[in-house]
Every structure is written in C-alpha cells, then in structure tokens.
C-alpha positions in Angstrom: 4.8 -8.1 20.6 6.7 -6.2 17.9 6.9 -6.9 14.2 9.8 -8.7 12.6 10.9 -6.4 9.7 13.2 -6.8 6.8 14.4 -3.4 5.4 15.7 -3.1 1.8 17.1 0.4 0.9 20.4 1.1 -0.9 20.8 4.5 0.7 22.7 3.7 3.9 21.5 6.7 6.0 17.9 6.1 5.2 18.2 2.4 5.8 19.8 3.0 9.2 17.3 5.7 10.1 14.3 3.5 9.3 15.8 0.8 11.4 16.3 3.0 14.4 12.8 4.5 14.0 11.0 1.1 13.8 13.0 -0.3 16.8 12.1 2.8 18.8 8.4 1.8 18.5 9.1 -1.8 19.6 9.6 -3.6 16.3 12.6 -5.8 15.4 14.6 -5.2 12.3 15.8 -8.8 11.5 17.7 -7.8 8.4 18.7 -4.5 6.7 20.0 -4.9 3.1 20.9 -2.8 0.2 19.8 -4.7 -3.0 17.0 -6.9 -4.3 19.0 -10.1 -4.2 19.9 -9.6 -0.5 16.2 -8.8 0.2 15.1 -12.1 -1.3 17.7 -14.1 0.6 16.9 -12.4 3.9 13.1 -13.1 3.6 13.7 -16.7 2.7 16.1 -17.0 5.6 14.2 -15.3 8.5 10.5 -15.2 7.4 9.6 -11.7 8.6 6.2 -10.3 9.2 6.7 -7.4 6.7 9.2 -6.1 4.3 9.9 -2.4 3.7 11.6 -1.9 0.4 12.6 0.8 -2.1 11.3 0.5 -5.7 14.6 1.3 -7.4 17.6 -0.7 -6.2 21.0 -1.9 -7.5 22.2 -3.0 -9.9 20.1 -1.1 -12.5 18.1 1.2 -10.3 14.9 0.5 -12.2 12.2 -1.6 -10.4 14.3 -4.3 -8.8 12.8 -3.8 -5.3 9.3 -4.0 -6.6 10.0 -7.1 -8.7 11.6 -8.8 -5.7 8.5 -7.9 -3.6 6.1 -9.3 -6.1 8.1 -12.5 -6.5 8.4 -12.9 -2.7 4.6 -12.6 -2.3 4.1 -15.3 -4.9 6.2 -17.6 -2.7 5.1 -16.3 0.7 1.4 -15.3 0.3 1.1 -14.0 3.9 4.1 -11.7 3.6 3.1 -8.0 4.1 4.9 -5.5 1.8 5.4 -1.8 2.1 7.1 -0.2 -0.9 8.7 3.2 -0.5 9.4 5.4 -3.5 10.7 8.9 -4.3 8.4 9.1 -7.3 4.7 9.1 -8.0 4.7 6.3 -10.5 1.2 4.9 -10.7 2.2 2.0 -12.8 4.4 0.7 -10.0 1.5 1.1 -7.6 -0.8 -1.0 -9.8 1.8 -3.7 -10.3 2.2 -4.1 -6.6 -1.6 -4.0 -5.9 -2.4 -6.5 -8.6 -0.1 -9.0 -6.9 -2.8 -9.4 -4.2 -6.1 -9.7 -6.2 -5.6 -13.4 -6.5 -6.3 -14.1 -2.9 -3.1 -13.5 -1.1 -3.6 -12.3 2.5 -0.6 -10.2 3.3 -1.1 -6.5 3.6 0.2 -4.0 1.0 1.4 -0.4 1.0 2.8 2.1 -1.4 4.1 5.3 0.1 6.3 8.2 -0.9 9.5 8.5 1.0 8.4 12.0 2.2 5.9 10.3 4.4 8.7 8.8 6.6 9.1 12.2 8.1 5.7 12.0 9.6 6.9 9.4 12.2 3.6 8.4 13.8 1.8 8.2 10.4 4.6 6.1 9.0 4.8 3.6 11.8 1.0 3.4 11.9 1.1 2.5 8.2 3.6 -0.2 8.8 1.5 -1.7 11.6 -1.7 -1.5 9.6 -0.1 -3.2 6.6 1.4 -6.0 8.8 -2.2 -6.6 10.1 -3.4 -7.2 6.6 -4.5 -3.7 5.5 -3.7 -1.6 2.5 -2.2 1.9 2.6 -1.7 3.9 -0.5 -0.1 7.4 -0.5 -2.8 10.1 -0.9 -0.8 11.7 -3.7 -0.8 8.4 -5.7 -4.6 8.2 -5.1 -5.0 11.7 -6.5 -3.0 10.8 -9.6 -5.1 7.7 -10.1 -8.3 9.7 -9.9 -7.0 12.5 -12.2 -6.1 10.1 -15.0 -8.2 11.0 -18.1 -10.8 8.5 -19.2 -13.7 8.8 -21.6 -17.0 7.2 -20.7 -15.6 5.2 -17.8 -17.4 4.0 -14.6 -15.3 6.4 -12.5 -17.0 9.3 -14.2 -20.3 8.1 -12.7 -19.2 8.9 -9.1 -20.3 12.1 -7.4 -17.7 14.4 -5.9 -18.4 13.1 -2.4 -18.1 9.5 -3.6 -14.7 10.3 -5.1 -13.6 11.7 -1.7 -14.8 8.6 0.0 -13.0 6.4 -2.6 -9.8 8.2 -2.1 -10.0 7.8 1.7 -10.8 4.1 1.3 -7.7 3.7 -0.9 -5.6 5.2 1.9 -6.8 2.3 4.1 -9.2 4.4 6.2 -12.0 2.6 8.1 -15.6 3.7 7.7 -15.4 5.4 11.1 -12.3 7.3 10.1 -13.8 8.4 6.8 -16.9 9.7 8.7 -14.8 11.7 11.0 -12.7 13.1 8.2 -15.7 14.2 6.2 -17.8 15.2 9.2 -20.7 12.9 8.2 -22.3 9.9 9.9 -21.0 6.3 9.6 -24.4 5.4 8.0 -23.8 8.1 5.4 -20.3 6.6 4.7 -21.8 3.1 4.3 -24.3 4.5 1.8 -21.6 6.3 -0.2 -19.5 3.1 -0.3 -22.5 1.1 -1.5 -23.0 3.6 -4.3 -19.4 3.4 -5.3 -19.4 -0.3 -5.6 -22.7 -0.3 -7.5 -21.5 2.3 -10.0 -18.2 0.5 -10.5 -19.8 -2.8 -10.9 -18.1 -4.3 -7.8 -19.4 -6.5 -5.1 -18.5 -5.3 -1.6 -15.8 -7.3 0.2 -14.0 -6.9 3.5 -10.4 -6.0 4.1 -7.7 -4.8 1.7 -9.0 -6.7 -1.3 -11.9 -4.2 -1.4 -9.5 -1.4 -2.1 -7.4 -3.4 -4.5 -10.4 -4.4 -6.5 -11.4 -0.7 -6.8 -8.0 0.4 -7.9 -7.6 -2.5 -10.4 -11.0 -1.6 -11.8 -9.9 2.0 -12.2 -6.7 1.0 -14.1 -8.6 -1.4 -16.4 -11.3 1.1 -17.1 -14.0 -1.2 -15.9 
C-alpha cells in the first residue's frame, strides 16, 4: 500500500514533477500546495503519512516551510517530514532534527533538491523516512563534520569512525555501512560502539540515535 503524501513547493513545475514521480512509484499525493499556510491546512485536513516541503516559501521566502514542518510535528508527533532545500544550511538541518529529540516518532529527512534527480534514491529516502528513519544529505553531513571546533568530543574520533558516523547520519543500516566500507558487520558494530563512547552517548535504536549524535555535534558535547 502506497504512502499518502502532502507536497509543499512554491515552484509549480517542481511540485508537479514530484507529484508525478511519487505516484509512478505507487504513492498517493493527497495535496500539493504552494505556501506554508496551505501546507498546515492540508495536513490538518487529510492526515498524511509524510510531508515533503521546501524550506523557503511564500510570503517571505525565509524558512516558512521549515517552521510549518516543526509546528506540525509538535501537533502530529507521528508525522514524517522530508525537507528539500537548494542550499546547504546546517542551521536549518539542526532545527529540524532537534524537533525530534523529545520522543516524537515520525521520521525525518533533509535533502538537497539536486538529489531529486536520482529518482530511485529520492523515492527510497521518502519511503525510509515514512517508516520512521532519518535521511540527511551527505553534503550536509560533510559540512557538519568540517565545522571547526577546539577540544571537542568529535575530535576524538578516528578517520574510520568519522566515515561510519557520516554514513549513520545518512540513515544507513549497519549492513549497508559494512558493504560501503568493505568491512564486516562486527567491525561496524565496534566502530559505532567507539563513536558513542567517545561522544558520551548511550546507544539507541532507530532515528533518534542519529539525531542525538547530530545534536551533540552542534552543541559541542
């Protein structure tokens, strides 16, 4: 059974294209809107499985889409959210991710619009987020890991642990990480244990594990 999706994108061509793409893979676009107010109204009216929204929307083209998504998650804790953006703005990514560290169960995603061109990858991300996972654009992850810090827990990680952390943040499973890095699943489990120990985090299942790591990185421990 397909997902029920609400799309929010002010660019008509992209909005229509996303709708056609998702429906081609068996999902139902129950509403397609062009501003944050209409997004909120649509979610309240139809109760979708996931929303796919731009960050910058009318009327001011600042962060209206993101703000609407965070507000909607506060009122609909199980709502899955995928934010699409043209810009690598890590502050936006953290604001979205922090909306879930208080126990909400809906999946989260933050992807650059360029990823939409990789059709299978994009649709896979939508499905993974709707199932409760977290998908963060690899470029955003790289920016997060490049942010300069002095004497921070992130500096304790080895090069391999940083690679594993980046793949974790993209929503990869342990098996997928092992395949990507050509190591055994047992080795991946060991790396992940080391990451959590060095960052002072207890291991948790699901997307909150990644959210905790990213929040920790932002707050510097």
